[in-house]
DRENKOL-409938 format. One record per residue (C-alpha): x, y, z. Coordinates in steps of 0.25 Angstrom, whole numbers, plus 5000, padded with zeros to 4 digits. Layout:
DRENKOL-409938
XYZ;...
END
This chain:
DRENKOL-409938
501953665345;500953555344;501153545329;502653545331;502553425340;501653355330;502653375320;503753325329;502953195332;502853175317;504353195315;504553095326;503652995320;504353015307;505752985313;505152865320;504652805307;505952835299;506852775310;505952645309;506252645295;507752665297;507752555307;507152455298;508052495287;509252465296;508652325297;508552295283;509552375275;511052355278;511852485281;512452555270;511952625258;510652555257;510252595271;510752735269;509852745257;508652705266;509052795277;509252925269;507752955267;507552955282;508853045284;508253145274;506853135281;507453165294;508153285289;506753335285;506053305298;506453425306;505853515295;504453465301;504753535314;504853685317;505153685332;506553715336;506653605347;505953495339;506653535326;508053535332;507753405339;507253335327;508353395318;509453355328;508853215332;508353175318;508853255306;510253255312;510653135321;509553035317;510053055302;511453035305;511152915313;510352855302;511452885292;512452805301;511352695302;511252685287;512752655287;512652565299;513352655309;512952745320;512052725332;510852665324;511652555319;512052435328;512152285328;511252225332;510252335328;509652425338;508152425341;507152515334;506952595347;508452625349;508652655334;507552765334;508052825347;509552825343;509152875329;508152985334;508953035346;510353085348;510752975358;511852875358;511952755367;513152755376;514252655373;514852585385;515852505377;517152495385;518352575380;519152455378;518252405367;518252535359;519352535349;520152665350;520552745338;521952785338;521752905328;521653035335;520253095332;519453205336;518653175349;517453255343;517153125335;517953015342;517152945352;518352895360;518653035364;517353075369;517053095383;515952995387;515053075397;514052995404;512652975397;511952995410;511853145413;511253195426;509753235424;510053355433;510953415422;509853415412;508853465422;509753585424;509853605409;508353605407;508253705418;509353785411;508653775398;507253825404;507953945410;508653975396;507253975390;506654065400;507954165399;507554175384;506354265388;507354365393;508254355381;508054505377;508754545390;509954455388;511154475380;511054415366;512354335368;511854275381;510554235374;511454165364;512154095375;510854045381;510453995367;511753905367;511453855381;509953835377;510353745365;511353665373;510353645384;509253605375;510053495367;510653445380;509253425386;508653365374;509753265371;509753225386;508253205386;508353125373;509553045379;508753015392;507552965384;508352875375;509152825387;507752785394;507152725382;508452655377;509052615390;510452655386;511552755390;511652865380;512852955377;512553105381;512453215370;513253325378;514453315387;514453455394;514853535381;515053655390;516253595396;516953575382;518453605382;518653605367;517853595354;518253455353;517753425367;516453505364;516053445350;516653305353;516353265367;515253365373;514353415363;513153335357;513953205357;512853125349;513053215337;514553195338;514453045337;513553055325;514453145318;515653055321;514952935315;514353015303;515253135299;516553115306;516852975303;516552985288;517353115287;518553055295;518552935286;518553025273;519553115277;520553015284;520952965271;521353105266;521953175278;522253055287;521553005299;522353095309;521653225304;520353165298;519553195310;519753345308;518853355295;517953245301;517753325313;517453455305;516453375296;515653355308;515553495311;515153525296;514053425298;513653485312;513453615305;512653565293;511753485303;511453605312;511153695300;510053595296;509553595310;509453745310;508753735296;507653655303;507553755314;507453885305;507153825291;508153935286;509353925277;510653895285;511654005288;512753905291;513153975304;512953845311;513853765301;514953875304;514753845319;515053705317;516153725306;516853825316;516853725327;517253615318;518453695313;518853735327;518753595332;519653545321;520653655325;520553625339;520953475336;522053515327;522653605338;522553505349;523253405340;524353505336;524653575349;523953505361;524453355358;524953355372;523653355379;523653495383;522353575382;521753705387;521153705401;519653675401;519453805408;519953875395;519553775384;518153755389;517653895389;518353915376;517653795369;516253825375;516453975372;516853945357;515653855356;514653965362;515254075353;515254005340;513853945344;513254085346;513954135334;513654035323;512553935329;511554015336;511254115325;510654005317;509853965329;509354105331;509054125316;508054025316;507454075329;507653945337;507854015350;506454095349;505753965343;506353875354;505753975365;504453975358;504453825358;504753805373;503453895375;502653815365;503153685371;502653735385;501253775380;501153635372;501553565385;500553645393;499353625382;499653475381;499653455396;498353535397;497653455386;498153325393;497553365407;496253405400;496153275393;496453195406;495553275415;
END
């Protein structure tokens, strides 16, 4: 455990130095091709960084924060777009915080100042259609989540006496609770250090009433925004001149799910160092296809505003997600023994904390 922590510290120092370089490049190299050429070596280096870690938790966090989101932000920065680009330029501290962590500053611009787009676009990638949940969540909510996560970890000790399907459902809950808590902690730290309101990452996804609602307005909104700026906009622009702007949002949306699948395959490679089986990609392609069909059906048959009652559409949406998640997503998770390794890491972390406290007390007294 101690060796892994040392590796993680080295990774963090490497990220710090690389972002200092990128910040300096932004000052002296104009946006465009030249800046992109200067930033590309850092992007490649960030893709290699998670290979220095073998821990499930530290590896996943590094892969998600640095190899995925930070790289996408740096590519946007090279083109003069995204959260790292602003006029006047942001400070070095904020540049590093926004680059390293999945945070987005809450925009409080009045609606009257925002130009409205008259084109009908999928709300999954259209900011004006998103619900704007408050960025300040009740601390009690996250305390309850932490308690539930602790209970789940203890329940795994009795997994031999629990039906395998129930165990898989517990894994789904575990993954959601872990990311919700981690991202909330990161958001709280960033809010305290930067002194700004931050947009939330999740908006109660278990209350989703459609796939469009789930992926566009409730699940991992930071990723939604980054994909909109990188993949969706480029694909929409390229396909609009071929099939017209009315339907260009459909291939643009599907392209986002293709990228989601490939990025998750990369993350699982970091976890297991094994050749991908493409089940995770199939999970996202299936959801992308179903979401596209859902939008087409809404336009064709439900133009009058009629929708299924939430009591019906809600369980159908969540049930479809859970079934496909267990069918296509979790097998790769189990194949790299992420569940067993995670439990071992919880125990190792507890021992590490105890030994650290003991040594500190011996040094003091």
